[in-house]
Backbone as ProteinMPNN parsed JSONL, in Angstrom:
{"seq_chain_A": "LKSAFGSAVAPRGPTGSRLEQKRYREQTMAMADKLKSLPFISDKNNPIGWFVQGGLEFAADSRRLVQRCTKPDAKEFKKIAVACSIGFAIMGFIGYTVKLVFIPINNIIVGGS", "coords_chain_A": {"N_chain_A": [[135.747, 77.508, 83.243], [138.104, 80.276, 83.371], [139.471, 82.827, 85.21], [140.684, 86.176, 84.883], [142.985, 86.019, 86.569], [143.559, 83.4, 86.662], [142.338, 81.517, 88.323], [139.64, 79.153, 88.678], [136.375, 79.924, 87.648], [132.909, 79.979, 88.188], [130.306, 80.146, 85.893], [128.154, 82.921, 85.639], [125.476, 82.787, 84.877], [123.049, 81.091, 82.746], [124.234, 81.869, 80.171], [126.094, 81.891, 77.181], [128.086, 79.222, 75.682], [126.52, 75.945, 74.89], [127.894, 73.987, 76.49], [128.863, 75.466, 78.622], [126.471, 76.051, 79.653], [125.448, 73.63, 80.428], [127.411, 72.918, 82.461], [126.747, 74.875, 84.078], [124.153, 74.4, 84.952], [124.739, 71.702, 86.186], [126.399, 72.651, 88.276], [124.663, 74.051, 89.775], [122.694, 72.237, 90.495], [124.265, 70.545, 92.075], [124.824, 72.219, 94.133], [122.143, 72.569, 95.136], [121.804, 69.929, 95.87], [123.631, 69.653, 98.03], [122.563, 71.33, 99.752], [120.091, 70.103, 100.316], [121.012, 67.983, 101.881], [121.252, 68.845, 104.387], [118.973, 68.957, 106.524], [117.94, 70.714, 108.438], [117.741, 73.017, 107.228], [115.801, 72.988, 105.524], [113.583, 72.65, 106.961], [110.761, 74.201, 108.169], [110.023, 74.658, 110.819], [112.38, 74.975, 112.296], [114.287, 77.532, 113.505], [116.462, 78.52, 111.691], [115.866, 77.214, 109.425], [113.354, 78.332, 108.964], [114.152, 80.948, 108.478], [115.884, 80.691, 106.13], [114.197, 79.407, 104.359], [112.017, 81.238, 104.151], [113.575, 83.364, 103.18], [114.15, 82.341, 100.564], [111.558, 82.028, 99.469], [110.794, 84.655, 99.529], [112.619, 85.703, 97.648], [111.892, 84.421, 95.38], [109.201, 85.125, 94.82], [109.685, 87.977, 94.565], [111.185, 87.902, 92.326], [109.287, 86.998, 90.431], [107.501, 88.93, 90.448], [108.927, 91.231, 89.492], [109.545, 90.34, 86.792], [106.962, 90.328, 85.797], [106.048, 92.976, 85.86], [105.586, 95.974, 83.929], [106.807, 98.646, 81.987], [104.959, 101.685, 82.232], [103.037, 103.141, 79.508], [102.832, 106.415, 77.838], [100.291, 107.325, 78.016], [99.048, 105.892, 80.262], [100.786, 106.696, 82.117], [100.385, 109.574, 82.342], [97.715, 109.362, 83.232], [97.872, 108.242, 85.878], [99.664, 110.243, 86.946], [97.792, 112.502, 86.98], [95.829, 111.588, 88.552], [97.139, 111.198, 91.054], [97.86, 113.874, 91.467], [95.401, 115.099, 91.805], [94.588, 113.81, 94.174], [96.46, 114.817, 95.887], [95.632, 117.467, 95.874], [93.1, 117.356, 96.987], [93.677, 116.361, 99.577], [95.374, 118.456, 100.52], [93.34, 120.604, 100.402], [91.415, 119.598, 102.309], [93.126, 119.587, 104.679], [93.681, 122.404, 104.917], [91.168, 123.254, 105.299], [90.462, 122.146, 107.816], [92.24, 123.247, 109.436], [91.503, 125.871, 109.209], [88.912, 125.844, 110.403], [89.457, 125.043, 113.127], [91.045, 127.083, 114.211], [89.424, 129.383, 115.171], [87.902, 127.825, 116.998], [89.778, 126.824, 118.787], [90.568, 129.254, 119.841], [88.244, 130.034, 121.211], [88.17, 127.991, 123.2], [90.629, 128.351, 124.605], [90.381, 130.876, 125.624], [90.972, 133.403, 124.615], [92.718, 135.206, 125.751]], "CA_chain_A": [[136.16, 78.811, 82.93], [139.229, 80.746, 84.041], [139.454, 84.27, 85.444], [142.071, 86.889, 84.551], [143.936, 85.673, 87.557], [143.921, 81.98, 86.436], [141.536, 80.531, 88.931], [138.321, 78.792, 88.049], [135.129, 80.785, 87.902], [131.594, 79.511, 87.819], [129.578, 81.104, 85.053], [127.109, 83.645, 86.47], [124.043, 82.484, 84.368], [122.964, 80.278, 81.658], [124.669, 82.457, 78.915], [127.381, 81.246, 76.671], [127.775, 77.993, 74.847], [125.843, 74.82, 75.522], [128.776, 73.279, 77.421], [128.947, 76.33, 79.744], [125.126, 76.112, 80.275], [125.44, 72.451, 81.064], [128.155, 73.055, 83.615], [126.208, 75.795, 85.267], [123.089, 73.498, 85.511], [125.446, 70.708, 86.969], [126.948, 73.041, 89.586], [123.434, 74.559, 90.458], [122.25, 71.071, 91.003], [125.192, 69.958, 93.008], [124.65, 73.062, 95.159], [120.97, 72.163, 95.746], [121.829, 68.644, 96.562], [124.35, 69.968, 99.203], [121.473, 72.088, 100.743], [119.161, 69.056, 100.803], [121.702, 67.005, 102.819], [121.152, 69.543, 105.54], [117.587, 68.87, 106.685], [117.378, 71.754, 109.252], [117.682, 74.246, 106.389], [114.56, 72.98, 104.674], [112.579, 72.5, 108.02], [110.319, 75.8, 108.594], [109.835, 74.695, 112.182], [113.727, 75.266, 112.831], [114.639, 78.953, 113.094], [117.379, 78.647, 110.586], [115.082, 76.797, 108.175], [112.423, 79.265, 108.871], [114.9, 82.24, 107.824], [116.361, 80.367, 104.927], [112.94, 79.193, 103.439], [111.344, 82.632, 103.964], [114.239, 84.315, 102.083], [114.127, 81.808, 99.288], [110.192, 82.439, 99.013], [110.823, 86.048, 99.095], [113.451, 85.86, 96.31], [111.164, 83.656, 94.154], [108.154, 86.185, 94.759], [110.292, 89.271, 93.968], [111.727, 87.763, 90.73], [108.123, 86.734, 89.613], [106.875, 90.284, 90.413], [109.787, 92.022, 88.482], [109.236, 89.695, 85.585], [105.598, 90.586, 85.319], [105.95, 94.383, 85.88], [105.723, 96.456, 82.611], [106.846, 100.137, 82.085], [103.843, 102.339, 81.644], [103.315, 103.984, 78.422], [102.735, 107.818, 78.178], [98.889, 107.526, 78.424], [98.906, 105.473, 81.468], [101.61, 107.524, 83.066], [99.563, 110.753, 82.509], [96.315, 109.121, 84.071], [98.429, 108.233, 87.318], [99.841, 111.554, 87.453], [96.637, 113.282, 87.216], [95.013, 110.974, 89.851], [97.971, 111.608, 92.125], [97.678, 115.326, 91.718], [93.902, 115.382, 92.387], [94.447, 113.322, 95.651], [97.256, 115.896, 96.853], [94.884, 118.741, 95.998], [91.895, 117.157, 97.865], [94.314, 116.294, 100.896], [95.676, 119.835, 100.909], [91.95, 121.347, 100.782], [90.928, 119.017, 103.759], [93.86, 120.114, 105.713], [93.433, 123.786, 104.992], [89.69, 123.558, 105.834], [90.459, 121.719, 109.15], [93.049, 124.277, 110.105], [90.543, 127.118, 109.173], [87.855, 125.687, 111.348], [89.894, 124.88, 114.372], [91.787, 128.19, 114.786], [88.308, 129.919, 116.09], [87.551, 126.81, 118.169], [90.914, 126.848, 119.769], [90.64, 130.567, 120.599], [87.122, 130.07, 122.31], [88.521, 127.073, 124.312], [91.809, 128.934, 125.411], [89.822, 132.004, 126.322], [91.263, 134.515, 123.981], [93.272, 136.162, 126.574]], "C_chain_A": [[137.339, 79.493, 83.829], [139.153, 82.334, 84.106], [140.721, 84.815, 84.983], [143.178, 86.506, 85.33], [144.319, 84.114, 87.524], [143.072, 81.099, 87.239], [140.172, 80.383, 88.267], [137.236, 79.486, 88.536], [133.917, 80.095, 87.506], [131.005, 80.629, 86.915], [128.448, 81.708, 85.894], [125.613, 83.397, 86.017], [124.128, 81.592, 83.237], [123.137, 81.025, 80.343], [125.842, 81.807, 78.289], [126.958, 80.03, 75.762], [126.965, 76.951, 75.748], [126.612, 74.209, 76.624], [128.781, 74.162, 78.666], [127.534, 76.256, 80.622], [124.939, 74.728, 80.994], [126.183, 72.48, 82.32], [127.489, 73.843, 84.728], [124.956, 74.977, 85.786], [123.625, 72.242, 86.507], [125.817, 71.416, 88.367], [125.678, 73.608, 90.316], [122.838, 73.412, 91.143], [122.823, 70.409, 92.089], [124.949, 70.916, 94.382], [123.295, 72.84, 95.774], [120.989, 70.857, 96.471], [122.531, 68.731, 97.778], [123.204, 70.541, 100.24], [120.502, 71.033, 101.129], [119.653, 68.082, 101.808], [121.648, 67.832, 104.184], [119.698, 69.918, 106.043], [117.049, 70.031, 107.465], [117.117, 72.896, 108.44], [116.237, 74.242, 105.724], [113.226, 72.798, 105.658], [112.098, 73.928, 108.469], [110.058, 75.882, 110.018], [111.07, 75.04, 112.998], [113.892, 76.843, 112.509], [115.46, 79.324, 111.935], [116.8, 78.286, 109.343], [114.035, 77.804, 107.928], [112.955, 80.626, 108.101], [115.198, 81.946, 106.43], [115.173, 80.275, 103.902], [112.138, 80.401, 103.12], [112.169, 83.448, 103.005], [114.208, 83.771, 100.771], [112.585, 82.204, 98.638], [110.052, 83.887, 98.661], [111.423, 86.367, 97.752], [112.644, 85.512, 95.204], [109.875, 84.734, 93.814], [108.535, 87.511, 94.104], [110.606, 89.099, 92.527], [110.508, 87.514, 90.048], [107.404, 88.218, 89.493], [107.764, 91.126, 89.346], [109.635, 91.603, 87.027], [107.976, 90.177, 84.954], [105.292, 92.078, 85.091], [106.39, 94.785, 84.466], [105.872, 98.027, 82.906], [105.53, 100.687, 81.495], [104.018, 103.113, 80.54], [102.748, 105.45, 78.881], [101.125, 107.999, 78.57], [98.559, 107.098, 79.782], [99.669, 106.268, 82.591], [100.869, 108.975, 83.405], [98.388, 110.581, 83.45], [96.779, 108.872, 85.631], [98.887, 109.494, 87.675], [98.875, 112.428, 87.722], [95.831, 112.71, 88.473], [95.917, 111.317, 91.174], [97.786, 113.197, 92.581], [96.222, 115.664, 92.242], [93.856, 114.892, 93.791], [95.28, 114.433, 96.316], [96.46, 117.145, 96.923], [93.791, 118.504, 96.975], [92.544, 117.127, 99.367], [94.648, 117.65, 101.307], [94.346, 120.615, 101.256], [91.457, 120.969, 102.178], [91.78, 119.587, 104.865], [93.659, 121.428, 105.951], [92.011, 124.053, 105.792], [89.767, 123.14, 107.359], [91.185, 122.729, 109.941], [92.191, 125.569, 110.153], [89.544, 126.999, 110.367], [88.384, 125.551, 112.803], [90.729, 126.089, 115.0], [90.611, 128.961, 115.647], [87.971, 129.166, 117.199], [88.559, 126.809, 119.183], [90.991, 128.262, 120.566], [89.49, 130.572, 121.496], [87.463, 129.196, 123.299], [89.678, 127.85, 125.133], [91.202, 130.153, 126.191], [90.146, 133.267, 125.734], [92.069, 135.539, 124.743], [94.725, 136.274, 126.146]], "O_chain_A": [[137.417, 79.168, 85.014], [138.806, 83.002, 83.132], [141.697, 84.112, 84.721], [144.308, 86.626, 84.857], [145.215, 83.641, 88.222], [143.029, 79.916, 86.901], [139.654, 81.205, 87.512], [137.103, 79.672, 89.746], [133.93, 79.591, 86.383], [131.181, 81.826, 87.142], [127.876, 81.042, 86.757], [124.666, 83.765, 86.712], [125.234, 81.328, 82.766], [122.3, 80.868, 79.454], [126.571, 81.146, 79.028], [125.855, 79.854, 75.244], [126.782, 77.039, 76.962], [126.021, 73.917, 77.663], [128.704, 73.593, 79.755], [127.435, 76.357, 81.845], [124.328, 74.682, 82.063], [125.588, 72.053, 83.309], [127.583, 73.619, 85.935], [124.766, 74.904, 87.001], [122.962, 71.885, 87.481], [125.581, 70.86, 89.44], [125.726, 73.598, 91.546], [122.475, 73.544, 92.312], [122.169, 69.797, 92.933], [124.896, 70.425, 95.51], [123.265, 72.922, 97.002], [120.335, 70.658, 97.494], [122.171, 67.966, 98.674], [123.083, 70.142, 101.398], [120.077, 71.062, 102.284], [118.878, 67.428, 102.506], [122.128, 67.226, 105.142], [119.298, 71.08, 105.971], [115.886, 70.394, 107.284], [116.333, 73.752, 108.848], [115.62, 75.268, 105.44], [112.07, 72.8, 105.233], [112.853, 74.719, 109.034], [109.87, 76.987, 110.526], [110.965, 75.356, 114.183], [113.651, 77.311, 111.397], [115.205, 80.321, 111.259], [117.096, 78.865, 108.297], [113.801, 78.144, 106.768], [112.279, 81.241, 107.276], [114.872, 82.745, 105.552], [115.139, 80.901, 102.843], [111.644, 80.588, 102.008], [111.635, 84.136, 102.135], [114.233, 84.547, 99.816], [112.464, 82.62, 97.486], [109.367, 84.305, 97.728], [110.909, 87.101, 96.907], [112.65, 86.178, 94.168], [109.637, 85.093, 92.661], [107.84, 88.061, 93.25], [110.362, 89.941, 91.664], [110.583, 87.837, 88.862], [106.81, 88.547, 88.467], [107.194, 91.647, 88.387], [109.603, 92.451, 86.135], [107.905, 90.408, 83.747], [104.435, 92.435, 84.282], [107.287, 94.204, 83.855], [105.261, 98.609, 83.803], [105.055, 100.246, 80.449], [105.044, 103.788, 80.455], [102.304, 105.668, 80.008], [100.813, 108.826, 79.427], [97.847, 107.824, 80.477], [99.245, 106.439, 83.734], [100.796, 109.423, 84.549], [98.078, 111.42, 84.296], [96.064, 109.297, 86.539], [98.515, 109.914, 88.771], [99.021, 113.172, 88.691], [95.269, 113.457, 89.274], [95.38, 111.674, 92.222], [97.618, 113.619, 93.725], [96.054, 116.528, 93.103], [93.14, 115.489, 94.596], [94.789, 114.977, 97.305], [96.557, 117.866, 97.916], [93.533, 119.398, 97.781], [92.019, 117.778, 100.27], [94.243, 118.039, 102.403], [94.274, 121.222, 102.324], [91.148, 121.788, 103.043], [91.253, 120.029, 105.885], [93.452, 121.769, 107.116], [91.834, 124.876, 106.69], [89.11, 123.822, 108.146], [90.767, 123.048, 111.053], [92.229, 126.269, 111.165], [89.379, 127.909, 111.18], [87.649, 125.995, 113.685], [91.053, 126.062, 116.187], [90.866, 129.156, 116.835], [87.754, 129.7, 118.286], [88.246, 126.794, 120.373], [91.406, 128.357, 121.721], [89.666, 131.104, 122.592], [87.086, 129.535, 124.421], [89.552, 127.915, 126.356], [91.558, 130.364, 127.35], [89.661, 134.269, 126.259], [92.068, 136.704, 124.345], [95.478, 137.064, 126.715]]}, "name": "protein", "num_of_chains": 1, "seq": "LKSAFGSAVAPRGPTGSRLEQKRYREQTMAMADKLKSLPFISDKNNPIGWFVQGGLEFAADSRRLVQRCTKPDAKEFKKIAVACSIGFAIMGFIGYTVKLVFIPINNIIVGGS"}
């Protein structure tokens, strides 16, 4: 592939013709082979390998999570909104009650002067 400036550009993903997909796979495999030739990158006991392998695992887990997530429908969204509202109300009531109880206790301890 050629960019608008005439330089070669690797395709961004497996979209396009079969030939482009094949080239993309070959380039990806070539990059993977280059990484395998550096053993310290795949060794988790090495600090660089720990960082690289941790990043790859995080990326794979994140990708898997995003693919499994679905947008909630209206009924599910309303249920979540009601549950959050009730939680806020309960926490507010608890905070108000604690404040109301501790005002006289604080006055007794301080001495009311």
